[in-house]
C-alpha positions as CSV (number, residue, x, y, z in Angstrom):
1,M,-37.0,-50.1,123.7
2,R,-36.7,-48.1,127.0
3,S,-36.3,-44.4,126.2
4,R,-33.0,-42.6,127.0
5,T,-34.9,-39.3,127.3
6,A,-35.7,-38.0,130.8
7,I,-38.6,-35.8,131.5
8,L,-38.0,-33.5,134.5
9,R,-41.2,-32.2,136.0
10,S,-42.4,-31.3,139.5
11,T,-45.4,-30.0,141.3
12,A,-43.1,-27.3,142.7
13,F,-43.5,-25.5,139.3
14,L,-47.1,-24.8,140.2
15,Q,-46.1,-22.7,143.2
16,H,-45.0,-19.6,141.3
17,D,-48.4,-18.0,141.6
18,T,-48.7,-15.3,138.9
19,G,-52.5,-15.0,139.1
20,D,-54.2,-14.0,135.9
21,H,-51.0,-13.8,133.8
22,P,-50.1,-15.4,130.5
23,E,-47.3,-17.3,132.2
24,R,-49.3,-19.3,134.8
25,A,-49.3,-22.6,136.5
26,S,-52.1,-24.0,134.4
27,R,-49.5,-24.3,131.5
28,M,-47.8,-27.1,133.5
29,I,-51.1,-28.8,134.2
30,A,-52.1,-28.8,130.5
31,I,-48.7,-30.4,129.6
32,D,-49.0,-33.0,132.2
33,C,-52.5,-34.0,131.0
34,E,-51.3,-34.3,127.4
35,L,-48.3,-36.4,128.4
36,E,-50.6,-38.7,130.5
37,R,-53.1,-38.9,127.6
38,R,-50.3,-40.0,125.2
39,Q,-48.8,-42.4,127.8
40,L,-45.4,-40.7,127.7
41,L,-44.5,-40.6,131.3
42,G,-43.4,-44.3,131.8
43,S,-40.5,-46.4,130.6
44,R,-37.9,-43.7,130.9
45,P,-35.0,-42.8,133.2
46,T,-35.7,-40.7,136.3
47,V,-33.7,-37.6,137.1
48,A,-34.6,-35.6,140.2
49,C,-35.5,-31.9,140.3
50,T,-33.4,-30.3,143.0
51,P,-32.7,-26.6,143.6
52,A,-29.7,-25.0,142.0
53,T,-27.2,-23.9,144.7
54,N,-26.1,-20.2,145.0
55,D,-22.6,-21.2,143.8
56,I,-24.1,-22.5,140.5
57,I,-26.4,-19.5,140.1
58,L,-23.7,-17.0,140.8
59,Q,-21.6,-18.4,137.9
60,V,-24.2,-16.7,135.7
61,H,-26.0,-14.0,137.7
62,S,-24.7,-11.2,139.9
63,S,-24.9,-11.3,143.7
64,G,-26.9,-8.1,143.6
65,M,-29.5,-9.6,141.3
66,L,-29.9,-12.7,143.5
67,A,-30.1,-10.5,146.6
68,R,-32.8,-8.4,145.1
69,L,-34.9,-11.5,144.3
70,E,-34.4,-12.8,147.8
71,S,-35.4,-9.5,149.3
72,V,-38.6,-9.1,147.2
73,A,-39.6,-12.7,147.9
74,A,-39.0,-12.3,151.6
75,A,-41.0,-9.1,151.7
76,G,-44.1,-11.0,150.4
77,G,-43.5,-10.4,146.7
78,G,-43.9,-7.7,144.1
79,W,-43.5,-6.7,140.5
80,L,-39.9,-6.3,139.1
81,D,-41.3,-4.7,136.0
82,S,-44.6,-4.3,134.3
83,D,-44.8,-8.1,133.4
84,T,-42.5,-9.9,135.8
85,V,-43.9,-10.8,139.2
86,V,-42.3,-12.4,142.3
87,R,-44.3,-14.1,145.0
88,P,-42.9,-15.5,148.2
89,E,-42.3,-18.9,146.6
90,S,-41.1,-17.7,143.2
91,L,-37.4,-17.7,143.8
92,D,-37.5,-21.2,145.2
93,V,-39.4,-22.3,142.1
94,A,-36.8,-20.6,139.8
95,R,-34.0,-22.3,141.7
96,M,-35.8,-25.6,141.1
97,A,-36.1,-25.0,137.4
98,S,-32.4,-24.2,137.1
99,G,-31.5,-27.1,139.3
100,A,-33.5,-29.5,137.2
101,A,-31.5,-28.4,134.1
102,V,-28.2,-28.8,136.0
103,N,-29.3,-32.3,137.1
104,A,-30.1,-33.2,133.6
105,I,-26.6,-32.0,132.5
106,D,-25.0,-34.1,135.2
107,A,-27.0,-37.2,134.1
108,M,-25.9,-36.7,130.5
109,I,-22.3,-36.3,131.5
110,G,-22.6,-39.4,133.7
111,G,-24.1,-41.5,130.9
112,Q,-27.5,-42.1,132.6
113,I,-29.4,-40.3,129.8
114,D,-28.9,-39.0,126.3
115,R,-31.6,-36.3,126.2
116,A,-33.9,-34.5,128.6
117,F,-36.9,-32.1,128.5
118,V,-37.1,-29.8,131.5
119,I,-40.8,-28.9,131.8
120,A,-40.4,-26.0,134.2
121,R,-41.4,-22.5,134.9
122,P,-40.8,-19.6,135.2
123,P,-39.1,-19.3,131.8
124,G,-35.5,-17.9,131.7
125,H,-34.1,-16.5,128.5
126,H,-34.8,-12.8,129.2
127,A,-33.0,-12.9,132.5
128,T,-29.6,-11.2,132.0
129,G,-26.6,-11.6,134.2
130,A,-27.8,-8.7,136.3
131,T,-31.5,-8.3,135.7
132,S,-34.7,-10.4,135.9
133,M,-37.3,-9.3,133.3
134,G,-39.8,-10.5,130.7
135,F,-41.5,-13.2,132.9
136,C,-38.0,-14.6,133.7
137,L,-36.2,-14.7,137.1
138,L,-33.2,-16.9,136.5
139,N,-31.8,-18.0,133.1
140,T,-32.2,-21.7,133.2
141,A,-30.6,-22.4,129.8
142,A,-27.6,-20.2,130.6
143,I,-27.1,-21.8,134.0
144,A,-27.2,-25.2,132.4
145,A,-24.7,-24.3,129.7
146,T,-22.3,-22.7,132.2
147,H,-22.5,-25.8,134.4
148,A,-21.7,-28.0,131.4
149,I,-18.6,-25.9,130.6
150,A,-17.5,-26.0,134.2
151,C,-17.8,-29.8,134.0
152,G,-15.4,-30.0,131.0
153,T,-17.7,-29.6,128.0
154,E,-15.7,-27.4,125.6
155,R,-18.5,-26.1,123.2
156,V,-22.2,-25.7,123.8
157,V,-24.9,-24.4,121.5
158,I,-28.0,-22.7,122.8
159,L,-30.7,-22.8,120.1
160,D,-33.6,-20.5,120.9
161,W,-36.8,-20.6,118.9
162,D,-39.1,-18.7,121.3
163,V,-40.9,-15.9,119.4
164,H,-39.1,-13.3,121.6
165,H,-35.4,-12.8,121.3
166,G,-33.5,-14.2,124.3
167,N,-31.7,-11.0,125.2
168,G,-30.6,-12.4,128.6
169,T,-28.9,-15.5,127.1
170,Q,-27.2,-13.3,124.4
171,D,-26.0,-10.9,127.1
172,I,-24.5,-13.6,129.3
173,F,-22.5,-15.2,126.5
174,Y,-21.9,-12.2,124.1
175,G,-18.1,-12.1,124.8
176,R,-17.5,-15.8,124.9
177,R,-16.5,-18.3,122.3
178,D,-17.3,-21.6,124.2
179,V,-21.1,-21.0,124.0
180,M,-22.8,-20.2,120.7
181,Y,-26.2,-18.5,121.0
182,C,-28.5,-18.9,118.0
183,S,-32.0,-17.4,118.0
184,L,-34.9,-17.4,115.6
185,H,-37.4,-14.7,116.7
186,R,-39.9,-12.1,115.6
187,S,-38.6,-8.6,114.9
188,P,-39.4,-5.9,115.7
189,F,-40.9,-7.2,118.9
190,Y,-40.2,-7.4,122.7
191,P,-37.5,-7.0,124.0
192,G,-36.1,-5.0,121.0
193,T,-32.8,-6.9,120.7
194,G,-31.6,-9.6,118.3
195,A,-30.7,-7.7,115.1
196,S,-28.7,-9.8,112.6
197,N,-25.6,-7.6,113.2
198,E,-25.5,-8.5,116.9
199,I,-22.9,-11.2,116.4
200,G,-20.8,-11.1,119.6
201,L,-18.0,-9.0,121.0
202,G,-14.3,-9.5,121.3
203,E,-13.4,-13.2,121.4
204,G,-17.1,-13.9,121.2
205,A,-17.5,-12.3,117.8
206,G,-19.1,-14.7,115.4
207,F,-20.6,-16.9,118.1
208,T,-24.0,-15.1,118.3
209,V,-26.3,-15.8,115.4
210,N,-29.5,-13.9,115.2
211,L,-32.2,-14.6,112.7
212,P,-34.9,-11.9,113.1
213,L,-38.1,-12.7,111.2
214,P,-41.1,-10.5,110.4
215,A,-44.6,-10.9,112.0
216,G,-46.6,-13.5,110.3
217,T,-43.7,-15.7,109.3
218,G,-44.8,-19.3,109.2
219,D,-43.3,-22.8,108.8
220,V,-41.5,-22.0,105.4
221,G,-39.8,-18.9,106.6
222,F,-38.8,-20.3,110.0
223,L,-37.4,-23.5,108.4
224,D,-35.7,-21.7,105.5
225,A,-33.8,-19.4,108.0
226,F,-32.9,-22.4,110.1
227,R,-31.6,-24.5,107.3
228,S,-29.8,-21.8,105.4
229,T,-28.1,-20.0,108.3
230,A,-28.5,-21.7,111.7
231,I,-27.6,-25.2,110.7
232,P,-24.4,-24.3,108.8
233,A,-23.2,-22.1,111.8
234,I,-23.9,-24.9,114.3
235,E,-22.2,-27.5,112.1
236,Q,-19.1,-25.4,111.8
237,F,-19.0,-24.8,115.6
238,G,-19.3,-28.5,116.3
239,P,-21.1,-28.5,119.7
240,Q,-20.4,-31.1,122.3
241,L,-23.8,-30.3,123.8
242,L,-27.0,-28.8,122.3
243,I,-29.4,-26.9,124.5
244,V,-32.8,-25.8,123.1
245,S,-34.7,-22.9,124.6
246,A,-38.0,-24.2,123.4
247,G,-40.7,-21.5,123.3
248,Y,-43.9,-22.3,121.4
249,D,-45.3,-18.8,121.3
250,A,-44.5,-18.5,117.6
251,H,-47.4,-20.9,117.0
252,V,-50.2,-19.6,114.8
253,D,-52.8,-19.9,117.6
254,D,-50.7,-18.3,120.4
255,P,-52.3,-15.2,121.8
256,I,-49.0,-13.2,122.1
257,G,-46.6,-14.2,119.3
258,G,-48.1,-13.0,116.1
259,M,-46.4,-15.6,114.0
260,D,-47.8,-18.5,111.9
261,V,-45.7,-21.5,112.8
262,T,-47.7,-24.8,113.0
263,E,-47.2,-27.9,115.1
264,G,-45.7,-29.5,112.0
265,G,-43.1,-26.7,111.8
266,F,-42.1,-27.2,115.5
267,R,-41.8,-30.9,114.8
268,E,-39.4,-30.1,112.0
269,L,-37.4,-27.8,114.2
270,M,-37.1,-30.5,117.0
271,A,-36.2,-33.2,114.5
272,A,-33.4,-30.9,113.1
273,A,-32.1,-30.3,116.6
274,V,-32.0,-34.1,117.3
275,N,-30.2,-34.6,114.0
276,L,-27.6,-32.0,115.0
277,A,-27.1,-33.5,118.4
278,D,-26.7,-37.0,116.9
279,R,-24.0,-35.7,114.5
280,H,-22.0,-33.5,116.9
281,S,-22.7,-34.3,120.6
282,Q,-23.3,-38.0,120.8
283,G,-27.0,-37.3,120.9
284,R,-26.7,-35.1,124.0
285,L,-29.6,-32.7,123.9
286,L,-31.2,-30.7,126.7
287,V,-34.6,-29.0,126.0
288,V,-35.8,-26.3,128.5
289,L,-39.3,-24.8,128.2
290,E,-39.6,-21.1,127.6
291,G,-42.8,-19.4,126.3
292,G,-46.1,-20.7,124.8
293,Y,-49.4,-19.3,126.1
294,R,-52.2,-21.2,124.4
295,E,-52.2,-24.0,126.8
296,S,-53.7,-26.7,124.6
297,V,-51.3,-25.9,121.8
298,L,-48.3,-25.8,124.2
299,A,-49.2,-29.2,125.6
300,R,-49.4,-30.7,122.2
301,C,-46.1,-29.2,121.0
302,V,-44.3,-30.4,124.1
303,A,-45.7,-33.9,123.7
304,D,-44.7,-33.9,120.1
305,A,-41.2,-32.9,121.0
306,I,-40.9,-35.7,123.5
307,E,-42.1,-38.2,121.0
308,I,-39.3,-37.0,118.6
309,L,-36.7,-37.2,121.3
310,D,-37.8,-40.7,122.1
311,R,-37.6,-41.7,118.4
312,A,-34.1,-40.5,118.3
313,A,-33.0,-43.8,119.7
314,T,-34.3,-45.5,116.6
315,N,-32.8,-43.0,114.2
316,D,-36.3,-42.0,113.1
317,S,-36.4,-38.4,114.2
318,G,-37.8,-37.1,110.9
319,P,-36.7,-34.8,108.0
320,V,-34.3,-32.0,108.5
321,S,-33.5,-30.6,105.1
């Protein structure tokens, strides 16, 4: 059976040259090698990676933020904060990452695909509406969700299991009820947001769901929190599209995360996401890569996720409860 899952990847994502930095181009190379080793790159639909336009970016980010990125890139690059670097090519690469996610949304809406994994960098979930930070320049998941809403989707869930709280995604949708943001993350930890009482504001109250977890939490703790709180909230919301901000830095072997999730735990999380998408959004599921800094582990986790997305067509995505 030909897969209905697209993999969006490009050599352009190698061009954001961060040097000796945890978020570096070799992450993409490791993933590509593992996908080739498992023969996962053929027999699937093709969706192009093209840059997001300013009009699409400015639905999420301020003109001042975009202008600053353009200025720093044009001046030869620089550091936006202690861990977020811009090189001359970096904004173009971030535009390509966001554009790939937008293209995947268009292909889903158009019926060409059911699911997609955007294997891109830099990551995005720390970028707020007005500030790039935490390795992130533009918020890919937020841009994709906003584009889906603009195209007529009424309810979108962004499920974030990166070890760091996605403060940027939360900030962008905190006062809205058409996008639910649900995050499982280590706490206390960078960036210091994501307490359980951060639930949204105004008409967005109740549409932010934070599940902070202590350092050292492993598969059982992650999955218990997901099953007991996240799944019921998402079920009640009834999304027409599910977006996963898939960070793999909660893995037990990650050098940054300080958590104990295994590859089996991440497979369970992805299988649960597929199950939710099948029940509520006609299988429509977009996965965008966030963190994950042990390259061999990251590569295996991404390949595992794609195998689960492929199996969704046969209703064999695995256990969820």
